[in-house]
Structure formats: structure tokens, C-alpha cells
Kinemage of the C-alpha trace (Angstrom):
@kinemage 1
@onewidth
@group {chain A} dominant
@subgroup {mainchain}
@vectorlist {calphas} color= white
{ca met a 1} P 112.031 149.301 63.124
{ca ser a 2} L 113.324 152.572 61.549
{ca arg a 3} L 114.655 152.574 57.977
{ca gln a 4} L 118.468 153.185 59.036
{ca lys a 5} L 117.611 150.121 61.501
{ca val a 6} L 116.653 147.681 58.649
{ca asp a 7} L 119.661 148.438 56.571
{ca ser a 8} L 121.922 148.162 59.533
{ca asn a 9} L 120.462 144.897 60.762
{ca ala a 10} L 120.783 143.396 57.312
{ca glu a 11} L 124.329 144.249 56.982
{ca ala a 12} L 125.348 143.196 60.719
{ca glu a 13} L 123.552 139.714 60.295
{ca lys a 14} L 125.495 139.090 57.120
{ca lys a 15} L 121.846 137.431 55.786
{ca ile a 16} L 121.070 139.743 53.441
{ca pro a 17} L 123.182 142.458 51.392
{ca ser a 18} L 122.166 146.090 52.260
{ca val a 19} L 119.516 146.844 49.474
{ca gly a 20} L 119.617 150.609 49.836
{ca leu a 21} L 116.426 151.414 51.764
{ca val a 22} L 117.835 154.721 52.894
{ca asn a 23} L 120.442 155.203 50.198
{ca glu a 24} L 120.140 156.654 46.563
{ca ile a 25} L 119.134 152.891 45.054
{ca trp a 26} L 115.894 153.294 46.654
{ca asp a 27} L 115.560 156.762 45.706
{ca lys a 28} L 115.935 156.011 42.317
{ca arg a 29} L 113.143 153.547 42.058
{ca arg a 30} L 109.534 155.016 40.972
{ca lys a 31} L 107.472 153.934 44.311
{ca ser a 32} L 104.363 155.232 42.751
{ca asn a 33} L 104.391 152.509 40.538
{ca leu a 34} L 104.315 149.875 43.041
{ca val a 35} L 101.881 151.481 45.042
{ca lys a 36} L 99.779 151.645 42.067
{ca trp a 37} L 100.389 148.168 41.334
{ca leu a 38} L 99.303 147.319 44.885
{ca met a 39} L 96.098 149.329 44.853
{ca ala a 40} L 95.218 147.785 41.460
{ca lys a 41} L 95.872 144.052 42.692
{ca ser a 42} L 93.938 144.605 45.887
{ca asn a 43} L 91.153 147.291 44.778
{ca val a 44} L 92.058 149.612 47.322
{ca ser a 45} L 90.650 153.054 46.224
{ca met a 46} L 92.199 156.444 46.257
{ca glu a 47} L 90.233 157.333 49.087
{ca glu a 48} L 91.008 154.432 51.425
{ca met a 49} L 94.830 154.698 50.501
{ca ala a 50} L 94.715 158.379 51.486
{ca asp a 51} L 92.960 157.562 54.729
{ca tyr a 52} L 95.694 154.709 55.217
{ca leu a 53} L 98.712 157.483 54.538
{ca asp a 54} L 96.781 160.183 56.770
{ca cys a 55} L 96.301 162.497 54.119
{ca ser a 56} L 93.990 163.851 51.486
{ca lys a 57} L 93.157 162.350 48.168
{ca gln a 58} L 94.571 165.576 46.559
{ca tyr a 59} L 97.677 165.142 48.478
{ca leu a 60} L 97.873 161.579 47.441
{ca asn a 61} L 97.564 162.542 43.874
{ca asn a 62} L 100.390 164.901 44.041
{ca lys a 63} L 102.549 162.128 45.834
{ca phe a 64} L 101.872 159.867 42.613
{ca ser a 65} L 102.607 162.789 40.438
{ca arg a 66} L 106.074 163.982 42.083
{ca asp a 67} L 106.910 160.056 43.453
{ca cys a 68} L 107.420 161.243 46.423
{ca phe a 69} L 106.615 157.999 48.790
{ca ser a 70} L 108.735 157.440 51.661
{ca met a 71} L 109.565 154.217 52.848
{ca glu a 72} L 107.382 154.287 55.525
{ca asp a 73} L 104.413 155.269 53.050
{ca thr a 74} L 105.264 152.493 50.883
{ca val a 75} L 105.034 149.780 54.128
{ca ile a 76} L 101.921 151.268 55.252
{ca ala a 77} L 100.416 151.196 51.065
{ca ala a 78} L 101.596 147.329 51.466
{ca tyr a 79} L 99.890 146.572 54.393
{ca ala a 80} L 96.609 148.796 53.188
{ca cys a 81} L 96.666 146.375 50.526
{ca asp a 82} L 97.118 143.266 52.509
{ca cys a 83} L 100.601 142.727 51.609
{ca thr a 84} L 104.196 142.490 53.134
{ca leu a 85} L 107.138 144.059 51.830
{ca ala a 86} L 110.296 141.734 51.879
{ca val a 87} L 113.730 142.504 50.891
{ca met a 88} L 115.207 139.642 49.395
{ca ser a 89} L 118.881 138.908 48.442
{ca asn a 90} L 119.910 138.374 44.709
{ca asp a 91} L 120.522 134.814 45.026
{ca gly a 92} L 116.965 134.321 46.535
{ca arg a 93} L 118.109 132.573 49.520
{ca asn a 94} L 117.458 135.371 52.148
{ca ile a 95} L 114.339 137.163 53.030
{ca gln a 96} L 113.524 139.638 55.247
{ca arg a 97} L 109.922 140.899 55.312
{ca leu a 98} L 109.336 144.537 56.816
{ca asp a 99} L 106.889 144.035 59.255
{ca pro a 100} L 104.588 147.239 59.549
{ca glu a 101} L 104.176 147.045 63.407
{ca glu a 102} L 107.806 146.913 63.912
{ca phe a 103} L 108.499 149.494 61.150
{ca leu a 104} L 105.945 152.015 62.726
{ca ser a 105} L 107.244 151.091 66.459
{ca gly a 106} L 108.354 154.504 67.021
{ca asp a 107} L 105.059 156.073 65.468
{ca glu a 108} L 102.359 154.277 67.969
{ca glu a 109} L 99.452 157.059 66.557
{ca ala a 110} L 100.231 155.964 63.092
{ca trp a 111} L 100.242 152.190 63.879
{ca lys a 112} L 96.664 152.523 65.812
{ca arg a 113} L 95.328 154.645 62.734
{ca val a 114} L 96.433 151.981 60.090
{ca thr a 115} L 95.168 148.618 62.386
{ca ala a 116} L 91.934 150.659 63.054
{ca leu a 117} L 91.437 151.240 59.241
{ca arg a 118} L 92.393 147.751 58.411
{ca asp a 119} L 89.889 146.379 60.814
{ca lys a 120} L 87.202 148.530 59.475
{ca ser a 121} L 87.997 147.333 55.844
{ca val a 122} L 88.041 143.628 57.235
{ca arg a 123} L 84.613 144.243 58.780
{ca asn a 124} L 83.307 146.080 55.655
{ca arg a 125} L 84.179 143.068 53.604
{ca arg a 126} L 82.583 140.815 55.783
{ca ala a 127} L 79.359 142.649 55.753
{ca glu a 128} L 79.564 142.832 51.990
{ca tyr a 129} L 80.114 139.287 51.584
{ca glu a 130} L 77.202 138.273 53.920
{ca gln a 131} L 74.825 140.828 52.133
{ca arg a 132} L 75.692 139.281 48.686
{ca lys a 133} L 75.303 135.499 50.245
{ca ala a 134} L 71.897 136.497 51.661
{ca glu a 135} L 70.898 138.004 48.276
{ca leu a 136} L 71.980 134.975 46.490
{ca glu a 137} L 70.049 132.577 48.722
{ca arg a 138} L 66.836 135.085 48.028
{ca met a 139} L 67.371 134.754 44.379
{ca arg a 140} L 67.669 130.933 44.689
{ca arg a 141} L 64.419 130.485 46.533
{ca glu a 142} L 62.640 133.000 44.565
{ca tyr a 143} L 63.631 131.483 41.171
{ca gly a 144} L 63.471 127.681 42.349
{ca phe a 145} L 67.181 126.862 41.981
{ca glu a 146} L 68.767 124.558 44.339
{ca asp a 147} L 72.719 123.544 44.927
């Protein structure tokens, strides 16, 4: 779903007041702080985030220093960090999640790249878990510890 469509749907359905994803309200926020916070909470490295955003690590550093993250970048960054961005009304009653697949529906190549990276990340974490589990079992046997 495009940025304009997110805003127009929110206004048309009268469920969520316009939150200014496209207008100046979004532009005045420091998106780099949000992306840094997401990365810190999920242990996503600069290299991984650069891969998700399809840029070099140096270019990502420039994005941070200039605070030039687009809404698309922010949705992808949240997805990379195993989070979903949501728009919430001021009273907290209405929430609309920004689904990355829907948000990137016009850019099939980006969605394929992002999901491939996510699958790779999940496989890597699973392999690391299995490796640590095997090492722990080896140490238990070696040192005579039982559960």
C-alpha cells in the first residue's frame, strides 16, 4: 500500500485520524532515532540493515546523519527488526498496522529481497541456537552435570 493510500484509507474509513505519514508531520520526526532504537532492541547490525535497505553501510551511515529515512525505509527497518509499525489514534482505540508486504506491493523486487533476507536471518539464528545447544550438551556430559 502506498503512503498516500495509507493516509487516504485512514481518513476515508474515519477509524484513524490522519497521522501525516506523507505530510510535514512525518517529515519533522527523527526517523533515524526510531531505526536506531529498533536495531538496538533486536540486535540487527548496520550491515544487516544496509542489506535490508539495499544500500551500502556507508550510505546507511549517511541516512542516519542526514535523517533521511523514507516511510518505506522505516517500514522495512521495522520488518528487519521483527517489528511492525502501527498507526494509532490519539485515544488509543484504533490501530492500523503497516503491513510490509502490502506497503511494498508496488515493488515486488524489494519484497522478494526483504523476505529472502528475513528467511536467511531466521535460518542463521536457528543454526546458532542449535550450535549453542549442542555445545551446552557436550559441556554437561564432559563435566558431569545433569538437569
